[in-house]
C-alpha positions as CSV (number, residue, x, y, z in Angstrom):
1,X,71.6,105.5,130.0
2,X,68.4,106.7,128.4
3,X,69.6,107.5,124.9
4,X,66.5,109.3,123.7
5,X,66.9,112.0,126.6
6,X,70.0,113.6,125.0
7,X,70.2,115.9,122.1
8,X,70.4,114.8,118.5
9,X,74.1,115.7,118.5
10,X,74.6,113.4,121.3
11,X,72.9,110.6,119.9
12,X,74.9,110.8,116.7
13,X,78.1,110.2,118.7
14,X,76.9,106.9,120.4
15,X,77.4,103.4,119.2
16,X,75.5,100.4,120.7
17,X,77.7,97.4,122.1
18,X,76.6,94.0,121.4
19,X,74.3,93.9,124.4
20,X,72.4,96.8,123.1
21,X,73.7,99.3,125.4
22,X,74.6,102.9,124.2
23,X,78.3,103.6,124.4
24,X,80.1,107.0,123.2
25,X,82.0,106.9,120.1
26,X,85.7,107.4,120.5
27,X,87.1,110.6,118.9
28,X,89.4,108.2,116.6
29,X,86.4,106.3,115.4
30,X,84.4,109.5,114.7
31,X,87.2,111.1,112.8
32,X,87.6,107.8,110.7
33,X,83.8,107.5,110.1
34,X,83.9,111.3,109.0
35,X,86.9,110.6,106.7
36,X,85.1,107.7,104.9
37,X,81.6,109.6,104.9
38,X,83.3,112.5,103.5
39,X,85.4,110.8,100.9
40,X,82.6,108.8,99.5
41,X,80.4,111.9,99.4
42,X,83.0,113.5,97.5
43,X,83.2,110.6,94.8
44,X,79.6,110.3,94.5
45,X,79.6,114.0,93.8
46,X,82.3,113.7,91.2
47,X,80.5,111.0,89.6
48,X,77.1,113.1,89.5
49,X,78.2,116.3,88.7
50,X,81.3,115.8,86.3
51,X,82.0,112.3,85.1
52,X,78.8,111.5,83.6
53,X,78.2,114.8,82.1
54,X,79.2,115.4,78.3
55,X,82.6,117.3,78.0
56,X,83.3,120.3,75.7
57,X,86.4,121.5,74.0
58,X,87.7,124.9,72.7
59,X,89.5,124.2,69.6
60,X,92.0,126.9,68.1
61,X,91.2,127.2,64.5
62,X,93.5,130.2,63.5
63,X,93.3,133.9,62.7
64,X,89.9,134.9,61.8
65,X,90.2,138.1,59.2
66,X,86.6,138.6,58.9
67,X,86.8,140.0,62.6
68,X,88.1,143.8,63.1
69,X,90.7,143.6,64.1
70,X,91.8,140.1,63.0
71,X,92.4,137.8,66.1
72,X,93.0,134.3,67.0
73,X,89.7,132.2,67.5
74,X,88.6,128.9,68.7
75,X,85.7,127.1,68.4
76,X,83.4,125.1,71.0
77,X,83.1,121.4,70.3
78,X,80.8,119.0,72.3
79,X,82.2,115.9,73.5
80,X,81.4,112.5,75.0
81,X,81.4,111.7,78.7
82,X,84.2,110.4,80.3
83,X,82.7,106.7,80.3
84,X,82.3,106.9,76.4
85,X,84.4,104.6,74.4
86,X,85.1,107.4,72.0
87,X,86.2,111.0,72.5
88,X,83.3,112.4,70.2
89,X,80.6,110.8,68.2
90,X,80.2,110.8,64.6
91,X,78.2,114.3,64.5
92,X,79.8,117.0,62.0
93,X,82.0,119.6,63.3
94,X,80.8,123.0,63.8
95,X,81.0,125.0,60.5
96,X,83.8,127.5,60.4
97,X,83.7,131.2,58.8
98,X,85.0,131.5,55.1
99,X,87.7,133.8,54.9
100,X,87.8,136.9,52.5
101,X,89.8,136.6,49.4
102,X,92.8,139.1,49.5
103,X,96.1,139.4,48.0
104,X,98.2,137.8,49.5
105,X,95.4,135.0,50.1
106,X,94.9,134.5,53.8
107,X,94.8,130.8,55.4
108,X,91.3,129.3,55.8
109,X,90.3,128.5,59.1
110,X,91.0,124.8,60.1
111,X,91.0,122.9,63.3
112,X,94.7,123.0,64.7
113,X,94.1,119.7,66.6
114,X,91.7,116.8,66.7
115,X,88.8,118.0,68.7
116,X,88.0,116.3,72.0
117,X,90.8,113.9,72.1
118,X,93.0,115.7,74.4
119,X,90.0,116.9,76.8
120,X,88.7,113.3,76.7
121,X,92.2,112.1,77.6
122,X,92.8,114.3,80.4
123,X,89.4,113.9,82.0
124,X,90.0,110.0,82.0
125,X,93.5,110.4,83.7
126,X,91.8,112.7,86.1
127,X,89.0,110.4,86.7
128,X,91.6,107.3,87.2
129,X,93.5,109.2,89.6
130,X,90.4,110.2,91.6
131,X,89.2,106.7,91.6
132,X,92.9,105.6,92.9
133,X,93.2,108.2,95.6
134,X,89.7,107.3,96.9
135,X,90.4,103.7,97.0
136,X,93.6,104.5,98.8
137,X,92.0,106.3,101.4
138,X,89.1,103.8,101.9
139,X,91.7,100.9,102.2
140,X,93.7,102.9,104.7
141,X,90.8,103.5,106.7
142,X,89.9,99.9,106.8
143,X,93.3,99.2,107.7
144,X,93.4,101.6,110.5
145,X,90.0,100.4,111.8
146,X,91.2,96.6,111.6
147,X,94.4,97.8,113.5
148,X,92.3,99.7,116.0
149,X,90.2,96.5,116.7
150,X,93.3,94.3,116.9
151,X,94.7,96.7,119.3
152,X,91.8,96.9,121.4
153,X,91.1,93.0,121.5
154,X,94.9,92.7,122.3
155,X,94.5,95.2,125.3
156,X,91.4,93.5,126.5
157,X,93.2,90.2,126.8
158,X,96.1,91.7,128.7
159,X,93.8,93.5,131.2
160,X,94.0,91.8,134.7
161,X,90.9,89.8,135.7
């Protein structure tokens, strides 16, 4: 079979046996190859576009009475990446607006929770789950490939001579 006389799509579906002859890839093997390729690309994209980038956290700080009408506000805080040991570095937190002096006194704005800790913990949990699922799928694909190989070997030994 002249491999180069066929289209690129057909060449992509071919494998070569141990003697160098082109053989058509089975649909099961092609599906397995697409699954492994897709999950690998997805994991690399997750690393490149999400996990290595700094996170951000919108932390509620209370009711801002300098706004008309007064309303709940939050402050955006820059956090470290998923791979950092700490949720945020030691840089100072963003400054909060000073509230007007009134009677009765209005409460000052303050961070309602520790900035970045919740976001960082949740991002790590998502990353660990993502890694676990990818590893599970790849292990399942490796097991399935080995099982198909054993099945094919067993069938070739049982074939009449």
